[in-house]
Short mmCIF file of the C-alpha atoms (twelve columns), coordinates in Angstrom:
data_MODEL
# 
_entry.id   MODEL 
# 
loop_
_atom_site.group_PDB 
_atom_site.id 
_atom_site.type_symbol 
_atom_site.label_atom_id 
_atom_site.label_alt_id 
_atom_site.label_comp_id 
_atom_site.label_asym_id 
_atom_site.label_seq_id 
_atom_site.Cartn_x 
_atom_site.Cartn_y 
_atom_site.Cartn_z 
_atom_site.pdbx_PDB_model_num 
ATOM 1  C CA . MET A 1  2.266   -14.557 27.005  1 
ATOM 2  C CA . ALA A 2  3.764   -11.540 28.747  1 
ATOM 3  C CA . ILE A 3  6.141   -11.006 25.824  1 
ATOM 4  C CA . ALA A 4  3.251   -11.013 23.347  1 
ATOM 5  C CA . ILE A 5  1.322   -8.481  25.439  1 
ATOM 6  C CA . GLY A 6  4.454   -6.372  25.696  1 
ATOM 7  C CA . TYR A 7  4.822   -6.335  21.923  1 
ATOM 8  C CA . MET A 8  1.133   -5.607  21.398  1 
ATOM 9  C CA . THR A 9  1.283   -2.526  23.615  1 
ATOM 10 C CA . THR A 10 4.280   -0.859  21.981  1 
ATOM 11 C CA . PRO A 11 3.450   2.441   20.285  1 
ATOM 12 C CA . LEU A 12 4.686   1.299   16.859  1 
ATOM 13 C CA . ILE A 13 2.464   -1.784  16.878  1 
ATOM 14 C CA . ILE A 14 -0.558  0.230   18.020  1 
ATOM 15 C CA . THR A 15 0.154   2.813   15.303  1 
ATOM 16 C CA . GLY A 16 0.416   0.020   12.745  1 
ATOM 17 C CA . PHE A 17 -2.960  -1.399  13.782  1 
ATOM 18 C CA . ALA A 18 -4.479  2.096   13.637  1 
ATOM 19 C CA . PHE A 19 -3.181  2.630   10.092  1 
ATOM 20 C CA . TYR A 20 -4.431  -0.807  9.095   1 
ATOM 21 C CA . ALA A 21 -7.896  0.013   10.446  1 
ATOM 22 C CA . LEU A 22 -7.852  3.370   8.654   1 
ATOM 23 C CA . ALA A 23 -6.913  1.663   5.401   1 
ATOM 24 C CA . ALA A 24 -9.759  -0.823  5.836   1 
ATOM 25 C CA . PHE A 25 -12.269 1.995   6.340   1 
ATOM 26 C CA . ILE A 26 -10.934 3.886   3.325   1 
ATOM 27 C CA . TRP A 27 -11.158 0.692   1.244   1 
ATOM 28 C CA . ILE A 28 -14.777 0.143   2.298   1 
ATOM 29 C CA . TYR A 29 -15.609 3.782   1.580   1 
ATOM 30 C CA . CYS A 30 -14.015 3.583   -1.881  1 
ATOM 31 C CA . LEU A 31 -15.928 0.395   -2.650  1 
ATOM 32 C CA . SER A 32 -19.168 2.102   -1.668  1 
ATOM 33 C CA . GLN A 33 -18.457 5.036   -3.997  1 
ATOM 34 C CA . PHE A 34 -16.781 3.430   -7.035  1 
ATOM 35 C CA . ASP A 35 -16.808 0.182   -9.010  1 
ATOM 36 C CA . LEU A 36 -14.620 -2.640  -7.752  1 
ATOM 37 C CA . SER A 37 -12.706 -2.761  -11.041 1 
ATOM 38 C CA . TYR A 38 -11.815 0.929   -10.724 1 
ATOM 39 C CA . VAL A 39 -10.753 0.724   -7.069  1 
ATOM 40 C CA . THR A 40 -8.650  -2.380  -7.665  1 
ATOM 41 C CA . PHE A 41 -6.690  -0.870  -10.522 1 
ATOM 42 C CA . VAL A 42 -6.123  2.425   -8.755  1 
ATOM 43 C CA . SER A 43 -4.943  0.545   -5.667  1 
ATOM 44 C CA . SER A 44 -2.080  -0.810  -7.795  1 
ATOM 45 C CA . ILE A 45 -0.376  2.477   -6.979  1 
ATOM 46 C CA . GLN A 46 0.411   0.938   -3.582  1 
ATOM 47 C CA . TYR A 47 3.335   -0.889  -5.202  1 
ATOM 48 C CA . ILE A 48 4.958   2.459   -5.959  1 
ATOM 49 C CA . PHE A 49 4.381   3.646   -2.389  1 
ATOM 50 C CA . MET A 50 5.924   0.462   -1.014  1 
ATOM 51 C CA . ILE A 51 9.075   0.992   -3.036  1 
ATOM 52 C CA . LEU A 52 9.296   4.578   -1.798  1 
ATOM 53 C CA . VAL A 53 8.833   3.420   1.806   1 
ATOM 54 C CA . SER A 54 11.463  0.730   1.264   1 
ATOM 55 C CA . ILE A 55 13.921  3.360   0.082   1 
ATOM 56 C CA . MET A 56 13.164  6.098   2.622   1 
ATOM 57 C CA . ILE A 57 12.616  4.064   5.788   1 
ATOM 58 C CA . PHE A 58 14.470  0.798   5.265   1 
ATOM 59 C CA . HIS A 59 17.222  2.156   2.968   1 
ATOM 60 C CA . GLU A 60 16.798  -0.730  0.540   1 
ATOM 61 C CA . GLN A 61 18.429  -0.809  -2.862  1 
ATOM 62 C CA . ILE A 62 15.825  -1.204  -5.605  1 
ATOM 63 C CA . SER A 63 16.962  -2.944  -8.776  1 
ATOM 64 C CA . ALA A 64 16.361  -1.594  -12.258 1 
ATOM 65 C CA . MET A 65 14.073  -4.559  -12.939 1 
ATOM 66 C CA . LYS A 66 11.798  -3.583  -10.037 1 
ATOM 67 C CA . TRP A 67 11.708  0.024   -11.251 1 
ATOM 68 C CA . ALA A 68 10.817  -1.224  -14.718 1 
ATOM 69 C CA . GLY A 69 8.006   -3.294  -13.237 1 
ATOM 70 C CA . CYS A 70 6.662   -0.229  -11.441 1 
ATOM 71 C CA . VAL A 71 6.768   1.748   -14.677 1 
ATOM 72 C CA . PHE A 72 4.765   -0.979  -16.431 1 
ATOM 73 C CA . ILE A 73 2.245   -1.031  -13.585 1 
ATOM 74 C CA . MET A 74 1.777   2.732   -13.806 1 
ATOM 75 C CA . ILE A 75 1.456   2.628   -17.598 1 
ATOM 76 C CA . GLY A 76 -1.183  -0.071  -17.226 1 
ATOM 77 C CA . VAL A 77 -3.115  1.919   -14.631 1 
ATOM 78 C CA . ILE A 78 -3.016  5.070   -16.780 1 
ATOM 79 C CA . LEU A 79 -4.116  3.198   -19.901 1 
ATOM 80 C CA . TRP A 80 -6.874  1.426   -18.014 1 
ATOM 81 C CA . LEU A 81 -8.195  4.676   -16.541 1 
ATOM 82 C CA . ARG A 82 -8.271  6.329   -19.966 1 
ATOM 83 C CA . GLY A 83 -9.947  3.363   -21.660 1 
# 
């Protein structure tokens, strides 16, 4: 139990919970202002952000197939927003 409390009180974990709470409030705000279908499609951009975080923070190698998938996601979001 002491180990779990020790982990829960580390600054990185607390920061992670704070960002999670912030994201939840932003999500609720967006849902109160826009249609669910709009918010859901626009939130697909998170996949691009995750790849960027993977590269910058975790120094991961991203395959061409994953980049292609991100391009298709972005094309879909753009087409959906215009339609």
